[in-house]
C-alpha positions, 0 to 999 in steps of 0.5 A: 651527405656528409661534407669530407674534406681531404687533405692527406695526398689521394692517390686515383686508387684511394679515390675509387675506394671513396666510391663506398660513399657516393650515398653518404659523402659528399669529399673535398680534396685540399691542402692543408694550409686551406680553410675547412669550410662546412665539413663535417669531416676532414682527413689528414693533418689540418692547421690547428688554427684552421680547425678553430675557424670551421663551423660544422666540423666534427671528427679529424680522422689523422693520417699520422700516429702521433697526435702533438700538433693537437694535443698541444692544447688549443683544439677545441673540445667537442671535436672527435681525433684519431689516428692512425696508430697501427699503421706505422709499427711494422714500417718502424720496426724495420727502420729500427732493426736495419740501423742497429745491424748498421751500425753494429756490423759498422756499414758506415764505415764501409761504405765510407771506404768502398768510395775511397776503393779501400779493402780494408777490415774495419775491425770489431763487431757485434751481433743483436743476439743475447741484448736486452732491449730497454723499450719506452713505449709498448703500443704499435710501434713497441710491440713491433719492434720487441717482435723481431727482435725476440726473433734474433734471441733478445730480451726486451723489457717494456715501460708503459704507463700501466706496466701490465704483461704484453706480448713479446716482452719478458718484463715488463715496468712502469714509468717509475722504473726507469733508473734500476732498468737503464743500466741493464740496457744494450739497447735502448728504444724511444718509442713514446708520444710526445706528452707533458710526462715524456719530456726529456725522459732522459736526460745528462744523470740517465744517459749516465746510468747507460752501458757504455756499450749501450747503443740509443735508438730514438722513432716515437718523439724528439722530447722525449732525450734532452739533446744536448744532455746528449751530445754531451754524453756521446762526447764524453762516451757515456753510451756508444753511439745514438740513432736518431730518427726524430730531434727536438727541434725539426729540422736539426740545426746543420751546426749541431755537433751532432752531423759530425759525429762518428758514433750516429746515425741521424736521417728527417723523420722518415722511420714511419713515412707512408706517403710517396714513400711505402706504399704497403704503409701507406695502404694501412692508413687508409684502411684506417681511415676509411672504417673510421669514416664508415664507423663515423658514418654509421653511428658506432665507436670510432678505432683510434679516438685520442684521448687529449687527457692523456696525450695519445 
């Protein structure tokens, strides 16, 4: 019998689904801070020090898409790790569309007016139709964003490691082309993982290459952009605004100027939340986890295996 430790939230419905494995697995349930003990498989995100202490661990199945908590260093060799990529594209894409519309149609101002019982036109607005979107990262999240933006009539330009063509993108490039692409974009959307190559890709000089009416949206990792450079660019109105679901340092400090900027929308890393937020996304996560558990038990190749060299 394979001992499986689950540190992720596990509903009664999921526990019923675990019955499928009753002849091959023994399940234990703990929080992520707990020791792993003799478990061979973990579903969840145990702390790296707990993984290093584990004697029998062979496979970690994450419930997150980003694996940078492990790829930054210290993860023991010989242990397979897989993420839950494929579960979050739809929900994050909906967040991006909603947030863009919120800013373009000036909803924050109208909400403020409503609180004060003020009937007042907020002025000029924008539409998504006809805009050019530069999407940094074209995996599950980026491609789902491109798919939905296409329905609004955008031109989508993607940046990916290989530059190979992909559905829903009108153009595809590599990161080496970013300086030429930024001046063309009305929307710059960050979906990249946190790797050695992606840190501070967007610095002050590159932000100054963007259109003055361009909007920056980040739903990937906060390390993509230099926060001080972003604050400076926003203050100088080098760009029109920013939608930030991820920050370099989370939670964002209470004294950060970003909180008070009228052209910034901040959310606390919730665009891709599943557990306790969205049952559909939570189900997708567990579908991936249990399929990989089945594959592991059967000796088959697992899906979404993380390449520790690439960082995702």
